[in-house]
C-alpha positions as a printed NumPy array, in Angstrom:
array([[-29.5  ,  14.298, 233.124],
       [-31.22 ,  16.664, 235.587],
       [-28.218,  18.713, 236.673],
       [-26.756,  19.87 , 233.401],
       [-27.503,  22.879, 231.303],
       [-28.331,  22.602, 227.605],
       [-25.171,  24.357, 226.351],
       [-22.409,  21.869, 225.573],
       [-18.748,  22.668, 225.007],
       [-16.296,  20.505, 223.046],
       [-14.096,  18.402, 225.315],
       [-11.004,  16.331, 224.605],
       [ -7.499,  15.701, 225.913],
       [ -6.311,  18.596, 223.725],
       [ -8.828,  20.961, 225.358],
       [ -7.438,  19.939, 228.764],
       [ -3.844,  20.58 , 227.603],
       [ -4.768,  24.012, 226.229],
       [ -6.638,  24.957, 229.393],
       [ -3.734,  23.818, 231.59 ],
       [ -1.234,  25.778, 229.475],
       [ -3.4  ,  28.894, 229.687],
       [ -3.9  ,  28.619, 233.458],
       [ -0.173,  28.026, 234.005],
       [  0.587,  31.517, 232.637],
       [ -1.662,  33.267, 235.179],
       [ -1.171,  34.09 , 238.829],
       [ -3.341,  32.254, 241.31 ],
       [ -6.617,  34.023, 242.025],
       [ -8.491,  33.142, 245.204],
       [-12.031,  32.047, 244.315],
       [-14.828,  34.329, 245.41 ],
       [-16.755,  33.244, 248.49 ],
       [-20.437,  32.54 , 248.286],
       [-21.988,  35.893, 249.211],
       [-24.996,  34.569, 251.128],
       [-24.476,  34.578, 254.904],
       [-27.391,  32.113, 255.107],
       [-25.152,  29.553, 253.386],
       [-21.709,  30.486, 254.7  ],
       [-22.966,  31.142, 258.226],
       [-24.225,  27.603, 258.846],
       [-22.981,  25.962, 262.008],
       [-21.54 ,  22.454, 261.979],
       [-24.872,  20.948, 263.081],
       [-26.866,  22.98 , 260.564],
       [-24.533,  21.922, 257.735],
       [-24.85 ,  18.263, 258.775],
       [-28.63 ,  18.632, 258.556],
       [-28.431,  19.478, 254.83 ],
       [-29.131,  16.356, 252.758],
       [-28.802,  15.762, 249.048],
       [-32.049,  14.562, 247.459],
       [-31.095,  11.148, 246.038],
       [-33.76 ,  11.365, 243.341],
       [-31.785,  14.286, 241.848],
       [-28.572,  12.249, 241.429],
       [-26.714,  12.336, 238.151],
       [-26.857,   8.945, 236.405],
       [-29.658,   7.771, 238.718],
       [-31.366,   4.779, 237.171],
       [-28.975,   4.645, 234.206],
       [-27.428,   1.324, 235.315],
       [-23.824,   2.534, 235.172],
       [-22.933,   1.172, 238.613],
       [-22.844,   4.488, 240.46 ],
       [-24.527,   7.856, 240.902],
       [-23.146,  11.335, 241.479],
       [-24.408,  13.105, 244.608],
       [-23.255,  16.672, 245.145],
       [-22.322,  18.416, 248.362],
       [-23.613,  21.867, 249.266],
       [-21.552,  24.955, 249.878],
       [-21.628,  26.061, 253.494],
       [-19.999,  25.905, 256.92 ],
       [-16.26 ,  25.524, 256.158],
       [-16.797,  25.054, 252.423],
       [-17.212,  28.598, 251.154],
       [-15.781,  28.26 , 247.651],
       [-18.038,  26.55 , 245.129],
       [-16.48 ,  24.168, 242.624],
       [-17.675,  24.141, 239.039],
       [-18.352,  20.631, 237.78 ],
       [-19.012,  19.355, 234.272],
       [-20.263,  16.041, 232.971],
       [-18.479,  14.832, 229.837],
       [-20.408,  12.648, 227.425],
       [-19.83 ,  12.047, 223.749],
       [-16.97 ,  14.529, 223.504],
       [-18.911,  17.426, 225.015],
       [-18.876,  18.896, 228.492],
       [-21.997,  20.238, 230.155],
       [-21.818,  22.315, 233.304],
       [-23.694,  21.091, 236.348],
       [-25.81 ,  24.03 , 237.423],
       [-26.032,  24.537, 241.204],
       [-29.483,  24.775, 242.747],
       [-30.835,  24.767, 246.294],
       [-33.603,  22.521, 244.929],
       [-31.215,  19.573, 245.007],
       [-31.01 ,  19.621, 248.802],
       [-33.262,  19.094, 251.793],
       [-32.156,  21.678, 254.342],
       [-33.742,  19.983, 257.333],
       [-35.134,  21.744, 260.378],
       [-31.77 ,  23.067, 261.611],
       [-30.613,  24.626, 258.351],
       [-34.03 ,  25.942, 257.233]])
């Protein structure tokens, strides 16, 4: 799977319950914005010009009936979301990379 890092963390329904219980005791904290003005300063047209490279899709060619294509941070979407893929009871974080996108002539 091209997007995930090598480090795996145990994952189960109990892990989700423990995480939810822990988060419920904390005050909400606004996520940090992406610091790069090159990313956050994209106009609507520039953001629309950014395309995910389909060959980098998660589960591409694995005959599971679907693929996962990610969306870039930018324009109105200034708070990145951390995603994990869960397989075999372990979760692996999907590492963000500009290499997964074609930025087109407008966003370059």
